[in-house]
DRENSEKE-266666 format. One record per residue (C-alpha): y, x, z; residue number from 0. Coordinates in steps of 0.001 Angstrom, whole numbers, always signed. Each point is the difference from the previous one (the first is absolute). Layout:
DRENSEKE-266666
<r c2="Y" c1="X" c3="Z" seq="NUM"/>
...
***
This chain:
DRENSEKE-266666
<r c2="-6517" c1="+34398" c3="-62" seq="0"/>
<r c2="+1981" c1="-860" c3="+3100" seq="1"/>
<r c2="+3401" c1="-1465" c3="+705" seq="2"/>
<r c2="+2162" c1="-322" c3="+3052" seq="3"/>
<r c2="+2366" c1="-2823" c3="+942" seq="4"/>
<r c2="+3060" c1="+1002" c3="+1953" seq="5"/>
<r c2="+3337" c1="-1329" c3="+1166" seq="6"/>
<r c2="+2915" c1="+297" c3="-2397" seq="7"/>
<r c2="+2241" c1="+3063" c3="+458" seq="8"/>
<r c2="+3468" c1="+1019" c3="-1258" seq="9"/>
<r c2="-1616" c1="+2510" c3="-2369" seq="10"/>
<r c2="-1599" c1="-2955" c3="-1832" seq="11"/>
<r c2="+3389" c1="-1119" c3="-1346" seq="12"/>
<r c2="-397" c1="+1595" c3="-3485" seq="13"/>
<r c2="-3413" c1="-1621" c3="-494" seq="14"/>
<r c2="+1126" c1="-3401" c3="+1230" seq="15"/>
<r c2="+3044" c1="+162" c3="-2250" seq="16"/>
<r c2="-2201" c1="+580" c3="-3059" seq="17"/>
<r c2="-2624" c1="-2560" c3="+991" seq="18"/>
<r c2="+2387" c1="-2790" c3="+996" seq="19"/>
<r c2="+1963" c1="+422" c3="-3239" seq="20"/>
<r c2="-3012" c1="-91" c3="-2324" seq="21"/>
<r c2="+1162" c1="-3158" c3="-1752" seq="22"/>
<r c2="-3279" c1="-799" c3="-1749" seq="23"/>
<r c2="-1663" c1="-750" c3="+3374" seq="24"/>
<r c2="+2785" c1="-2194" c3="+1369" seq="25"/>
<r c2="-1764" c1="-3081" c3="-1334" seq="26"/>
<r c2="-2928" c1="+789" c3="+2313" seq="27"/>
<r c2="+2144" c1="-89" c3="+3135" seq="28"/>
<r c2="+3200" c1="-1456" c3="+1321" seq="29"/>
<r c2="+2412" c1="+2607" c3="-1330" seq="30"/>
<r c2="+2851" c1="-1515" c3="-1984" seq="31"/>
<r c2="+2419" c1="+2877" c3="-355" seq="32"/>
<r c2="+172" c1="+3788" c3="+171" seq="33"/>
<r c2="+148" c1="+1604" c3="+3419" seq="34"/>
<r c2="+2330" c1="+2868" c3="+723" seq="35"/>
<r c2="-947" c1="+3072" c3="+1962" seq="36"/>
<r c2="+2338" c1="-1274" c3="+2721" seq="37"/>
<r c2="-1849" c1="-3344" c3="+109" seq="38"/>
<r c2="-3259" c1="+1845" c3="+501" seq="39"/>
<r c2="+1487" c1="+2462" c3="+2489" seq="40"/>
<r c2="+1239" c1="-2957" c3="+2055" seq="41"/>
<r c2="-3479" c1="-1537" c3="-120" seq="42"/>
<r c2="-1662" c1="+3255" c3="+1079" seq="43"/>
<r c2="+2520" c1="+424" c3="+2824" seq="44"/>
<r c2="-347" c1="-3568" c3="+1243" seq="45"/>
<r c2="-3774" c1="-405" c3="-82" seq="46"/>
<r c2="-1733" c1="+775" c3="+3269" seq="47"/>
<r c2="-3523" c1="+110" c3="-1390" seq="48"/>
<r c2="-926" c1="-2684" c3="+2544" seq="49"/>
<r c2="-1310" c1="-3027" c3="-1882" seq="50"/>
<r c2="+643" c1="-2301" c3="+2958" seq="51"/>
<r c2="+3637" c1="+1024" c3="+216" seq="52"/>
<r c2="+717" c1="+192" c3="-3748" seq="53"/>
<r c2="-2289" c1="-2805" c3="-1200" seq="54"/>
<r c2="-1282" c1="+2348" c3="-2666" seq="55"/>
<r c2="-1455" c1="+3469" c3="-362" seq="56"/>
<r c2="+289" c1="+2338" c3="-2966" seq="57"/>
<r c2="-2381" c1="+2943" c3="-77" seq="58"/>
<r c2="+35" c1="+2904" c3="-2429" seq="59"/>
<r c2="-3295" c1="+779" c3="-1714" seq="60"/>
<r c2="-627" c1="+3746" c3="-126" seq="61"/>
<r c2="-2625" c1="+1715" c3="-2111" seq="62"/>
<r c2="-2310" c1="+2642" c3="+1420" seq="63"/>
<r c2="+2682" c1="+2557" c3="-960" seq="64"/>
<r c2="+2584" c1="-1884" c3="+2130" seq="65"/>
<r c2="+1925" c1="-1124" c3="-3082" seq="66"/>
<r c2="+1473" c1="-3523" c3="+210" seq="67"/>
<r c2="-1767" c1="-2095" c3="-2638" seq="68"/>
<r c2="+1066" c1="-3503" c3="+975" seq="69"/>
<r c2="+699" c1="-2394" c3="+2809" seq="70"/>
<r c2="-1695" c1="-2988" c3="+1565" seq="71"/>
<r c2="+1663" c1="-2730" c3="+2009" seq="72"/>
<r c2="-878" c1="-2601" c3="+2549" seq="73"/>
<r c2="+2774" c1="-2583" c3="-192" seq="74"/>
<r c2="+839" c1="-3509" c3="+1128" seq="75"/>
<r c2="-1804" c1="+537" c3="+3289" seq="76"/>
<r c2="-846" c1="-3315" c3="+1654" seq="77"/>
<r c2="-917" c1="+910" c3="+3584" seq="78"/>
<r c2="-930" c1="-3521" c3="+1085" seq="79"/>
<r c2="-2474" c1="-511" c3="-2850" seq="80"/>
<r c2="-952" c1="+3702" c3="-130" seq="81"/>
<r c2="+500" c1="+485" c3="-3730" seq="82"/>
<r c2="+1991" c1="+2236" c3="-2309" seq="83"/>
<r c2="+540" c1="+621" c3="-3686" seq="84"/>
<r c2="-937" c1="+3210" c3="-1776" seq="85"/>
<r c2="+1922" c1="+1804" c3="-2720" seq="86"/>
<r c2="-1107" c1="+3221" c3="-1646" seq="87"/>
<r c2="+1533" c1="+2439" c3="-2460" seq="88"/>
<r c2="-1712" c1="+3034" c3="-1512" seq="89"/>
<r c2="+2106" c1="+2508" c3="-1961" seq="90"/>
<r c2="-706" c1="+132" c3="-3744" seq="91"/>
<r c2="-1659" c1="+3421" c3="+74" seq="92"/>
<r c2="-2428" c1="-1112" c3="+2740" seq="93"/>
<r c2="-1130" c1="-3378" c3="-1320" seq="94"/>
<r c2="-3616" c1="-858" c3="-840" seq="95"/>
<r c2="-1381" c1="+2819" c3="+2154" seq="96"/>
<r c2="-1162" c1="-2051" c3="+2976" seq="97"/>
<r c2="+2988" c1="+704" c3="+2252" seq="98"/>
<r c2="+1019" c1="-3654" c3="+181" seq="99"/>
<r c2="-3444" c1="-1044" c3="+1174" seq="100"/>
<r c2="-76" c1="+2670" c3="+2709" seq="101"/>
<r c2="+3496" c1="-948" c3="+1178" seq="102"/>
<r c2="-851" c1="-3689" c3="+77" seq="103"/>
<r c2="-3182" c1="+671" c3="+1972" seq="104"/>
<r c2="+1872" c1="+2129" c3="+2544" seq="105"/>
<r c2="+2766" c1="-2569" c3="+389" seq="106"/>
<r c2="-2583" c1="-2753" c3="+423" seq="107"/>
<r c2="-1766" c1="+2000" c3="+2719" seq="108"/>
<r c2="+3309" c1="+465" c3="+1820" seq="109"/>
<r c2="+1038" c1="-3657" c3="-394" seq="110"/>
<r c2="-3320" c1="-1505" c3="+1052" seq="111"/>
<r c2="-1184" c1="+2426" c3="+2663" seq="112"/>
<r c2="+3203" c1="+1319" c3="+1543" seq="113"/>
<r c2="+2538" c1="-2775" c3="-559" seq="114"/>
<r c2="-2754" c1="-2623" c3="+330" seq="115"/>
<r c2="+1384" c1="-2063" c3="-2864" seq="116"/>
<r c2="-2081" c1="-2924" c3="-1154" seq="117"/>
<r c2="+1040" c1="-213" c3="-3665" seq="118"/>
<r c2="+1453" c1="+2244" c3="-2680" seq="119"/>
<r c2="+1338" c1="-1393" c3="-3267" seq="120"/>
<r c2="+1512" c1="+1214" c3="-3235" seq="121"/>
<r c2="+1583" c1="-1488" c3="-3096" seq="122"/>
<r c2="-649" c1="+1611" c3="-3371" seq="123"/>
<r c2="+979" c1="-972" c3="-3507" seq="124"/>
<r c2="-2925" c1="-1410" c3="-1920" seq="125"/>
<r c2="+703" c1="+2575" c3="-2739" seq="126"/>
<r c2="-55" c1="+2973" c3="+2413" seq="127"/>
<r c2="-3633" c1="+916" c3="-659" seq="128"/>
<r c2="-81" c1="+3285" c3="+1980" seq="129"/>
<r c2="+1435" c1="-1644" c3="+3113" seq="130"/>
<r c2="-2288" c1="-3010" c3="-292" seq="131"/>
<r c2="-2991" c1="+2327" c3="-383" seq="132"/>
<r c2="+1139" c1="+1899" c3="+3093" seq="133"/>
<r c2="+22" c1="-3082" c3="+2203" seq="134"/>
<r c2="-3281" c1="-1238" c3="-1437" seq="135"/>
<r c2="-1662" c1="+3395" c3="+588" seq="136"/>
<r c2="+1025" c1="-91" c3="+3673" seq="137"/>
<r c2="-1505" c1="-3468" c3="+487" seq="138"/>
<r c2="+3178" c1="-2036" c3="+146" seq="139"/>
<r c2="-582" c1="-3544" c3="-1216" seq="140"/>
<r c2="+2040" c1="-1452" c3="-2827" seq="141"/>
<r c2="+707" c1="-3429" c3="+1453" seq="142"/>
<r c2="+2730" c1="-1376" c3="-2247" seq="143"/>
<r c2="+1849" c1="+424" c3="-3238" seq="144"/>
<r c2="+3618" c1="-882" c3="+576" seq="145"/>
<r c2="+1519" c1="-1373" c3="-3207" seq="146"/>
<r c2="+3457" c1="+1256" c3="-944" seq="147"/>
<r c2="+190" c1="+1906" c3="+3292" seq="148"/>
<r c2="+2469" c1="+2437" c3="-1522" seq="149"/>
<r c2="+2131" c1="+109" c3="-3097" seq="150"/>
<r c2="-2731" c1="+2121" c3="-1624" seq="151"/>
<r c2="-2679" c1="-2632" c3="+585" seq="152"/>
<r c2="-2976" c1="-790" c3="+2182" seq="153"/>
<r c2="-1100" c1="+1900" c3="+3082" seq="154"/>
<r c2="-3263" c1="+353" c3="+1854" seq="155"/>
<r c2="-167" c1="-425" c3="+3778" seq="156"/>
<r c2="-2513" c1="+2362" c3="+1617" seq="157"/>
<r c2="-1216" c1="-492" c3="+3601" seq="158"/>
<r c2="-2195" c1="+2040" c3="+2298" seq="159"/>
<r c2="-908" c1="-1084" c3="+3504" seq="160"/>
<r c2="-910" c1="+2283" c3="+2872" seq="161"/>
<r c2="-3796" c1="-269" c3="+318" seq="162"/>
<r c2="+193" c1="+823" c3="+3726" seq="163"/>
<r c2="+2100" c1="-3070" c3="+822" seq="164"/>
<r c2="-1579" c1="-2829" c3="-1971" seq="165"/>
***
């Protein structure tokens, strides 16, 4: 099984519209309201794909058949301290097949070896077992439980440091 990470394109609009409006996953991110196709079109048109210019980078995860199956983000880029947050979404039909792990490993390789970041971090809900297992399986360290982090409850803070910099 292989995947490919690529820059977001205008043809991704239908997928993003479905994914961003999947209300049962809003609690796992920072989405608070539905997004229109125009909202997403504006985002696609305005993003350069340059993390240093945009402060974030959204990549589409493609399966071996070139079908979009999710997206993975580097966000909240802190250039001075060389760190960024990670967010990941896998479409319902592609979950629990190992795609998330492959995408996370590829993004980590890019962040640590190309961008030369020092630290990656992620927040997950304590109850989000698949996501917590994903970060654990890729050797992120659970370093804190954040009580009442969101309306839904506690969150786990995951950290991974670049082994080439320490």
